[in-house]
C-alpha positions in Angstrom: 0.0 0.0 0.0 1.4 3.4 -0.9 1.7 6.5 1.4 -1.1 8.0 -0.7 -3.3 4.9 0.0 -2.8 5.4 3.7 -3.2 9.1 3.9 -6.0 10.2 1.4 -9.3 8.4 1.5 -10.8 7.6 -1.8 -7.6 7.7 -3.6 -6.5 4.2 -3.3 -7.6 0.9 -5.1 -11.2 1.4 -6.4 -12.2 -2.3 -5.6 -13.5 -2.6 -2.2 -14.6 -6.2 -2.7 -13.3 -8.9 -0.8 -11.9 -9.0 2.8 -8.3 -7.9 2.0 -6.7 -5.4 4.5 -4.8 -3.9 1.5 -7.8 -2.5 0.0 -9.1 0.9 1.1 -12.7 0.7 2.2 -13.6 4.3 2.4 -15.8 5.6 -0.3 -14.4 8.1 -2.8 -15.0 11.7 -1.3 -16.5 14.3 -3.6 -13.4 16.7 -2.7 -10.6 14.5 -1.8 -8.1 16.0 0.6 -4.7 15.3 -0.5 -1.5 15.4 1.7 0.8 18.3 0.9 3.4 16.2 -0.8 0.7 14.8 -3.1 -0.7 18.1 -4.4 2.3 19.3 -6.6 2.6 17.8 -9.8 -0.2 15.1 -9.3 -1.7 13.9 -12.8 -5.2 12.8 -13.3 -5.9 9.0 -12.5 -6.1 6.9 -15.5 -7.9 3.7 -14.2 -7.7 1.8 -17.5 -4.1 2.6 -18.3 -2.4 -0.7 -18.3 1.0 0.8 -18.1 0.2 2.1 -14.6 1.5 -1.1 -13.0 4.5 -1.5 -15.3 6.5 1.2 -13.3 7.0 1.7 -9.8 4.7 4.1 -8.1 7.1 5.9 -6.2 5.6 4.7 -2.8 7.4 2.6 -0.2 4.9 -0.1 -0.4 3.9 -0.4 -4.1 7.1 0.5 -5.8 9.0 -2.5 -4.7 12.0 -0.4 -3.3 13.1 -1.1 0.3 15.1 1.1 2.4 18.2 -0.9 2.0 17.9 -0.9 -1.8 17.4 2.9 -1.8 20.5 3.5 0.3 22.5 1.1 -2.0 21.4 2.9 -5.0 22.6 6.1 -3.5 25.9 4.8 -2.7 26.2 3.1 -6.1 26.2 -0.5 -4.8 23.9 -3.3 -5.3 21.4 -3.8 -2.5 20.9 -6.9 -0.5 18.1 -6.9 2.0 19.1 -7.3 5.6 16.5 -10.1 6.1 15.9 -12.5 3.1 12.2 -13.0 3.0 10.0 -14.8 0.3 9.3 -12.6 -2.8 5.7 -11.4 -2.8 3.3 -13.0 -5.2 3.7 -11.5 -8.6 1.0 -9.0 -9.4 -1.3 -10.2 -12.1 -2.1 -8.2 -15.2 -4.3 -5.4 -14.8 -8.0 -6.5 -15.0 -11.1 -6.7 -13.0 -11.4 -10.3 -11.9 -11.7 -11.1 -8.2 -8.5 -11.3 -6.2 -6.7 -14.4 -5.3 -8.5 -16.7 -3.0 -7.8 -16.1 0.7 -7.0 -19.8 1.4 -3.9 -19.9 -0.8 -1.3 -22.3 0.4 1.0 -21.1 3.0 4.5 -20.5 2.0 7.4 -22.2 4.0 9.6 -19.6 5.7 13.1 -19.3 4.0 16.2 -19.1 6.1 17.9 -15.7 5.8 20.9 -15.7 3.6 24.2 -14.1 4.5 23.9 -10.3 4.2 26.2 -8.4 2.0 26.9 -5.0 3.6 26.4 -2.0 1.4 29.5 0.1 0.9 27.9 3.3 2.5 26.6 1.4 5.5 30.0 -0.4 5.9 32.0 2.8 5.9 29.4 4.2 8.5 29.7 1.2 10.7 33.4 1.3 10.5 33.3 4.8 12.0 31.0 3.7 14.7 33.0 0.6 15.7 36.7 1.7 15.3 38.3 3.9 18.1 39.6 7.2 17.0 43.4 7.2 16.8 44.0 10.9 15.7 42.7 14.2 16.9 42.9 17.1 14.5 45.6 15.4 12.6 47.9 14.5 15.5 48.3 10.8 16.6 47.0 9.9 20.0 49.5 8.4 22.5 48.6 5.0 23.1 44.9 5.4 22.8 42.8 3.1 24.8 40.8 0.6 22.6 37.1 1.4 22.5 34.7 -1.6 22.7 33.0 -2.3 19.3 29.6 -1.4 18.9 26.9 -3.9 17.7 26.4 -3.1 14.1 23.1 -1.7 13.1 20.9 -3.5 10.8 18.6 -2.0 8.4 15.5 -3.9 8.5 12.5 -3.9 6.0 9.0 -4.9 7.1 8.2 -8.0 5.1 5.6 -9.3 7.5 2.7 -7.9 5.3 4.0 -10.0 2.3 4.1 -13.0 4.5 0.9 -12.6 6.4 -1.2 -11.4 3.5 0.1 -13.1 0.3 -3.4 -12.5 -1.3 -2.8 -8.9 -1.8 -4.6 -7.8 -4.9 -3.4 -5.9 -7.9 -3.7 -2.1 -7.9 -6.2 -1.9 -10.8 -7.1 1.8 -10.4 -3.6 3.1 -9.6 -2.8 6.5 -11.2 0.2 7.2 -13.4 3.3 7.0 -11.3 4.9 10.2 -9.9 8.8 10.0 -9.6 9.6 10.9 -6.0 13.1 9.4 -6.3 15.0 12.7 -6.7 13.3 14.1 -3.7 14.0 11.0 -1.5 17.5 10.8 -2.8 18.3 14.3 -1.5 16.4 13.6 1.8 18.2 10.3 2.4 21.6 11.7 1.5 21.1 14.7 3.8 20.2 12.3 6.7 23.4 10.3 5.8 25.6 13.4 5.9 24.1 14.5 9.1 24.7 11.2 10.7 28.1 10.9 9.5 29.0 14.4 10.9 27.5 13.4 14.1 29.6 10.2 14.3 32.7 12.1 13.4 31.9 14.9 16.1 31.4 12.4 18.8 34.5 10.4 17.8 36.6 13.6 17.9 35.1 14.7 21.2 35.8 11.2 22.7 39.3 11.1 21.3 40.1 14.6 22.6 38.9 13.7 26.2 40.8 10.6 25.9 43.9 12.3 24.8 43.6 14.7 27.8 42.8 11.9 30.3 45.8 10.0 29.1 48.2 12.9 29.6 46.8 13.7 33.1 47.1 10.1 34.3 50.8 9.8 33.0 52.1 13.2 34.8 54.4 12.8 37.7 52.6 14.3 40.6 54.2 15.5 43.6 53.1 17.4 46.9 54.5 20.8 46.9 51.8 23.6 47.5 50.8 25.2 50.8 48.0 27.5 49.9 47.3 28.3 53.8 50.7 29.6 54.5 50.9 32.6 56.8 53.7 33.9 54.6 51.2 34.8 51.8 50.6 38.4 51.8 47.0 39.6 51.5 45.4 36.7 49.8 42.4 38.7 49.0 44.4 41.1 46.9 45.9 38.0 45.0 42.4 36.5 44.5 42.3 35.2 40.9 46.0 35.4 40.3 47.9 32.5 38.7 51.4 31.9 40.3 53.4 29.2 38.6 56.6 28.1 40.3 58.7 26.7 37.5 61.8 24.9 38.3 64.7 23.7 36.2 66.0 20.7 38.0 69.7 19.7 38.0 69.3 15.9 38.2 72.1 13.3 37.1 69.6 10.3 37.0 68.2 8.7 34.0 68.4 10.5 30.6 70.1 13.6 32.1 73.5 12.0 32.2 73.3 11.4 28.4 72.4 15.2 27.9 75.9 16.3 29.2 74.6 17.2 32.7 77.2 14.9 34.3 76.7 11.9 36.5 75.6 11.1 39.9 79.4 10.7 40.8 80.0 14.3 39.9 77.1 15.5 42.0 74.5 13.3 43.8 70.9 14.2 44.5 68.9 16.8 42.8 69.1 20.7 42.9 67.1 23.5 41.6 69.2 25.0 38.7 66.7 27.5 37.6 63.9 29.0 39.5 61.3 31.3 38.0 58.0 32.6 39.8 55.6 33.4 37.0 52.6 35.7 37.9 49.5 36.0 35.5 47.2 38.5 37.3 43.4 37.9 37.4 42.8 40.3 34.5 45.2 38.2 32.3 46.7 41.4 30.9 50.3 40.8 31.5 52.9 38.1 32.5 55.6 38.7 35.0 58.4 36.1 35.5 60.8 36.7 38.4 64.1 34.9 38.4 65.8 33.8 41.7 69.6 33.4 41.7 70.5 29.7 42.6 73.0 31.2 45.1 70.5 33.6 46.7 71.3 33.8 50.4 68.5 32.4 52.6 68.0 31.6 56.2 68.4 28.1 57.0 64.9 26.6 57.0 63.4 23.5 58.6 61.7 21.2 56.1 60.5 17.7 55.8 63.0 15.3 54.6 62.8 14.3 51.0 64.1 11.5 48.9 65.0 12.5 45.4 65.1 9.0 44.1 61.6 8.2 45.1 60.0 11.7 45.3 58.6 10.7 48.7 58.7 12.7 51.9 59.8 11.4 55.3 62.8 9.7 56.9 65.3 8.4 54.3 66.8 4.9 54.6 70.6 4.8 54.6 72.0 1.6 53.0 75.5 2.1 54.9 74.1 2.5 58.3 71.0 0.3 57.7 69.0 3.0 59.5 66.5 5.8 58.7 67.4 9.4 58.9 65.5 12.3 60.7 62.0 13.3 59.9 62.9 17.0 59.6 66.0 18.5 58.1 67.5 22.0 57.7 68.5 23.5 54.4 71.8 25.3 53.9 72.2 28.9 53.4 71.7 28.9 49.5 68.4 29.0 47.6 69.3 25.8 45.6 69.7 23.6 48.8 66.0 24.0 49.5 65.0 21.6 46.7 68.0 19.3 47.5 67.1 18.7 51.0 63.4 19.2 51.2 62.0 18.9 47.6 59.3 20.8 46.1 57.6 21.6 49.4 60.6 23.2 51.0 61.4 25.3 47.9 57.7 26.6 47.8 58.1 27.3 51.5 61.1 29.5 51.0 59.8 31.3 47.8 56.6 32.1 49.5 58.5 33.6 52.4 60.6 35.6 50.1 57.9 36.9 47.8 54.6 36.8 49.8 53.0 35.5 46.7 50.6 32.6 46.8 52.2 29.9 44.7 49.2 27.9 43.5 50.9 25.9 40.5 54.2 24.0 40.7 56.1 22.5 37.8 59.7 20.9 37.7 61.3 20.2 34.4 64.7 18.4 34.2 67.4 18.8 31.6 65.8 16.1 29.2 62.5 17.6 29.3 63.9 21.2 28.4 65.8 19.7 25.5 62.8 17.9 24.2 60.8 21.1 24.6 63.1 23.0 22.3 63.2 20.3 19.7 59.3 20.0 19.8 59.0 23.7 18.6 61.6 23.3 15.9 64.3 25.1 17.6 64.7 28.5 19.1 66.5 31.5 17.6 69.3 33.2 19.7 71.6 36.1 19.1 75.1 36.5 20.5 77.4 39.5 20.0 80.4 37.0 20.4 81.0 33.2 20.1 80.1 31.6 23.3 82.8 29.6 25.2 82.4 28.2 28.7 85.5 27.1 30.8 83.5 24.1 31.9 81.2 23.1 29.0 83.5 24.1 26.2 82.2 25.7 23.0 78.5 26.4 23.0 78.1 28.7 20.1 80.9 28.5 17.5 80.1 31.9 15.9 78.2 35.2 16.7 75.1 36.5 15.3 71.5 35.2 14.9 71.2 31.4 14.8 68.6 28.7 15.4 69.7 26.1 18.1 68.4 22.6 18.8 67.6 21.2 22.3 71.1 19.9 23.1 72.8 23.2 22.3 70.0 25.2 23.9 70.6 23.3 27.2 74.3 24.3 27.3 73.3 27.9 26.3 71.0 28.4 29.3 73.3 26.4 31.7 76.6 28.0 31.0 77.9 29.9 34.1 81.6 30.3 33.4 81.4 32.0 30.0 84.8 33.6 29.1 83.2 37.0 28.0 81.1 37.4 31.1 82.2 38.5 34.4 79.0 38.6 36.4 78.4 34.8 36.9 75.0 33.6 37.6 73.4 37.0 36.3 75.0 36.7 32.9 73.3 33.2 32.8 69.9 34.6 34.1 70.0 37.3 31.4 70.7 34.6 28.7 67.8 32.4 30.0 65.4 35.4 30.0 66.4 36.4 26.4 66.0 32.7 25.4 62.6 32.4 27.0 61.5 35.6 25.2 62.5 34.2 21.9 60.8 30.8 22.7 57.7 32.7 23.6 57.6 34.8 20.5 58.2 31.6 18.3 55.3 29.8 19.9 53.1 32.8 19.5 53.9 33.3 15.9 53.4 29.7 15.0 50.1 29.6 16.8 51.4 26.7 19.0 49.0 27.3 21.6 45.9 26.9 19.2 47.2 24.0 17.0 46.2 20.8 18.9 49.0 18.8 17.0 51.7 21.1 18.1 50.3 21.5 21.6 50.1 17.7 21.8 53.9 17.5 21.0 54.7 20.1 23.7 52.4 18.8 26.4 54.0 15.2 25.9 57.2 16.5 27.3 55.5 17.1 30.8 54.7 13.3 31.1 58.0 11.6 31.8 60.5 14.6 32.4 58.3 16.8 34.7 57.0 16.8 38.2 53.8 18.8 38.8 51.2 19.8 41.5 47.8 21.3 40.7 48.8 21.2 36.9 46.7 19.4 34.2 46.7 19.5 30.5 43.7 21.7 30.8 45.7 24.2 33.0 48.5 24.3 30.4 46.2 24.9 27.6 44.4 27.8 29.5 47.9 29.2 30.3 48.7 29.0 26.6 45.5 30.7 25.6 46.1 33.5 28.2 49.6 34.1 26.8 48.2 34.1 23.2 46.2 37.2 24.2 49.1 39.1 25.7 51.5 40.8 23.4 55.2 40.2 23.9 55.7 43.8 25.3 53.4 42.8 28.2 55.7 39.9 29.2 58.4 41.0 31.6 61.3 39.0 33.1 62.8 40.6 36.2 65.6 39.4 38.5 65.4 39.5 42.2 67.8 42.5 43.3 70.7 41.2 45.3 73.7 42.9 47.1 77.4 42.0 46.9 78.3 38.4 46.9 79.8 37.3 50.3 82.8 35.2 51.1 80.8 32.0 50.8 79.5 32.8 47.5 76.0 33.7 48.6 74.1 36.5 47.1 72.1 38.4 49.8 68.9 39.8 48.8 68.1 43.5 49.1 65.2 42.9 51.2 63.3 46.5 50.8 63.9 46.5 47.0 62.7 43.0 46.9 59.7 43.7 48.9 58.8 46.6 46.6 59.0 44.5 43.5 56.6 41.8 44.8 54.3 44.5 46.2 54.2 46.1 42.7 53.3 42.7 41.3 50.6 42.0 43.9 49.2 45.6 43.2 49.4 45.0 39.3 51.5 48.1 39.1 53.4 48.7 35.8 57.0 47.5 35.6 59.7 49.3 33.8 60.0 48.7 30.1 56.5 47.3 29.9 55.0 48.2 26.5 51.4 47.9 24.9 50.7 46.1 21.7 51.3 49.4 19.7 54.9 49.6 21.3 53.8 52.6 23.5 55.0 52.6 27.2 52.5 51.4 29.8 51.5 54.5 31.8 52.0 54.4 35.6 49.0 53.5 37.8 47.2 56.8 38.7 47.5 57.8 42.2 44.3 58.0 44.4 42.9 61.5 44.2 42.3 62.0 47.9 42.7 59.3 50.4 44.1 55.8 51.0 41.6 53.4 50.2 41.7 49.7 51.2 41.0 47.0 48.5 39.1 44.6 50.8 37.8 44.2 54.3 41.1 43.0 55.2 42.5 39.9 57.0 43.2 39.0 60.7 47.0 38.8 61.3 48.4 37.3 64.5 51.8 38.3 65.5 53.8 39.7 68.4 55.1 43.1 69.4 58.7 43.9 69.5 61.1 46.4 71.2 60.1 50.0 70.3 63.9 50.6 69.8 63.7 48.4 66.8 61.0 50.3 65.1 61.4 53.4 62.9 58.4 55.8 62.8 57.5 58.5 60.4 54.4 60.8 61.4 52.5 62.7 58.8 49.7 65.3 59.5 46.5 65.0 57.3 44.3 67.3 59.5 45.6 70.7 58.7 46.3 71.4 62.3 49.6 73.1 62.7 52.3 71.2 64.8 50.2 68.0 65.3 52.9 65.8 63.5 55.6 67.3 65.4 53.9 66.8 68.8 53.2 63.1 68.0 56.8 62.4 67.0 58.2 63.7 70.3 55.7 61.4 72.1 57.0 58.4 70.1 60.5 59.3 70.9 59.6 59.4 74.6 58.4 55.7 74.3 61.8 54.6 72.7 60.8 54.6 69.1 63.3 55.8 66.5 61.5 58.8 64.7 62.1 60.3 61.3 61.3 63.9 60.4 57.6 64.7 60.6 55.6 66.0 57.5 52.3 66.6 55.9 50.2 63.9 54.1 49.1 64.9 50.6 45.7 63.3 50.8 43.1 62.7 53.6 42.3 60.0 55.9 39.1 59.6 57.8 41.0 58.3 60.9 44.5 57.7 62.1 46.1 55.0 60.0 49.2 53.0 60.4 50.9 52.1 57.2 53.6 49.6 56.7 55.3 47.2 54.2 54.9 43.4 54.2 57.3 41.7 56.4 57.2 44.2 59.1 54.1 43.0 60.9 55.7 43.1 64.3 56.8 46.8 64.0 53.3 47.6 62.8 51.7 45.8 65.7 53.9 47.7 68.1 53.1 51.1 66.7 49.4 50.2 66.6 49.3 49.2 70.2 50.0 52.9 71.1 47.1 54.2 68.9 43.7 52.9 70.0 41.2 52.3 67.1 43.8 53.1 64.5 43.3 51.5 60.9 46.3 49.3 59.8 47.1 49.1 56.0 49.7 47.1 54.2 51.3 49.1 51.3 54.4 48.9 49.2 57.4 51.0 49.1 58.0 51.8 52.9 60.8 49.3 53.5 61.2 49.0 57.4 59.6 52.4 58.1 56.2 52.5 59.9 54.3 55.5 58.6 51.6 57.0 60.9 49.1 59.3 59.2 47.3 61.3 61.9 43.5 61.9 61.4 41.0 64.1 63.2 40.3 61.4 65.9 44.1 61.6 67.0 44.5 62.7 70.7 47.8 61.3 72.0 50.3 58.4 71.6 49.8 55.8 74.4 52.3 53.5 75.9 53.3 50.5 73.7 52.6 46.9 74.6 55.5 45.0 76.1 57.9 43.4 73.8 56.8 39.9 72.8 53.2 40.4 73.6 50.6 38.5 71.4 49.0 41.1 69.2 46.0 40.6 66.7 45.2 43.3 64.1 43.0 43.5 61.1 44.9 44.5 58.1 43.8 45.8 54.8 45.6 46.3 51.6 45.9 49.9 50.5 47.9 52.5 48.7 49.5 55.9 49.8 47.8 58.7 48.3 50.1 60.4 45.7 52.9 58.0 46.4 53.2 55.2 43.8 55.4 52.2 44.4 59.1 52.9 44.4 61.1 50.3 42.4 64.9 50.2 42.4 66.6 52.1 39.6 69.0 49.3 38.8 66.4 46.7 38.7 67.4 44.0 36.0 64.5 43.8 33.3 64.1 41.9 30.1 61.1 42.5 28.0 59.9 39.7 25.7 59.5 42.1 22.7 63.3 43.0 23.0 65.0 41.5 19.8 68.3 43.1 20.2 71.6 41.1 19.8 73.4 41.0 23.2 
């Protein structure tokens, strides 16, 4: 029965005699209502035209064309029905005799023959059953085999032919209407949509599988301490990403083959390069701070760490057949923190020095660094002279611009005894910063961060040659996307300012200058040489027009007071009352404080406020104990001086709390009106947009 027979009463077979369910019993209506698809191009019925049954009617039931045959014709193949069924009785020549008797002998069922798969369906089923091994043209690393799906079978409804072999001839069928073209496009459209859906699902599943494999194979360590009391103003750092990236000097495994030396030369594992990378919440810039490996630090107690296993706790000594202590002390050089206490200890020391909240950790050894350079096709460097090192030998045979591979790049960033350099570790740090600037420019120009194939090669490096904490492939992709949106001029490499090297080879940090640097990073203040995408300098942060305003409700700080003689106070007057600052200064002197010359404050405050810089909480608490109800704000640029700005509520300076007394104060993060952060003039800066040859 055709679609027309089922839809439009009176348009089917005219003979309603007999009991056949194939015959439409409804009397022809005076004005037949046709379905929309029947109205266009319909020809007048020719009941006596004997050619009506010689061609297919274009219907599913009367045309003798199954779904499988139609798909096969569209794909250029020969159809084979999914289920072999007995052929329907041959339709008699068009005439008016009664239909075949109802008691026709029942046919024996025929066993289905083997099904020959159509080419189009075979290709489609292959997509459904085979796991994806490539993502955007990049091969997957050891993809997990996906279970084969059961193959879908296209079935045709042949029950009507079996149950009703007495189906009569269509005597009154109208001339055929060719619907093949319309059906061909409809079926082809469905096939294309199905194919697109299968491909999309395959790619989505493969991408998820790729990311999952990478995450599962990363070497994970315990490093972070997000609740450290050394973190300065966590509220001001909310949303910032702070990556501590460490180049590890290890002589184990492949590193010995890279020219790094052997465990006989230097046992254990040390931090050879240390960079703290800050990406602020607004993602408008990137700042990478380099720490000299010989930076002087206070000996710090840390949990013992075994570099061979990466585990924490007592280390078993094969010689003494006993375990060592649970806790160990570092030496007085920064690189000893990683050697003795591993990632946890290094994060602890860096957070104490910087005040930044380290929320991502990544350590890459020599082999991983070399592979990274090779994965991006080498990196261009430029040297004004050939590079010779007393220890490593010839690094660059000639001067000028040249692209170097992973092995040469490793020697380039490691060389510390270059014949033409006299500044030791600082010359090496400068080379490292210039190298990373070039690497960054190369990755941006080659769209590495948005090419899944290239990104796959880069991310692969972090599987076997890195140790991470709170870092996944998604984090790396997001980091790359953040950098992609930042111009090279907004990427700044800066070195921690240090003093004169001491007799033990340690480089003491200039504490106040270092504090000013990290305060500027926390405050998102522009750094020297920062440039916009149009190569114009980034303007300084505008000063507050009137008063010092806190950026948050503050945090509770628990500390102890100290001896007033250890505290330097500077008193400023914001009230306009003559002589008030001088009077308060004398009172501070009477209580044993060291007092600087008084002055006037350029802005206004609503109440007396104590300003101090990070790292001087004890001094601030001691001063605040003399001023009941005073506000306390942490700012940058004051060094070890505590500045007191007198408001209209000031009456007198009280007696300070005894030294060593417990003190609790609410501290907000603010800025001094009209006084931007003062950075040292000799700060070592490298801008990533700098392409000069040095």
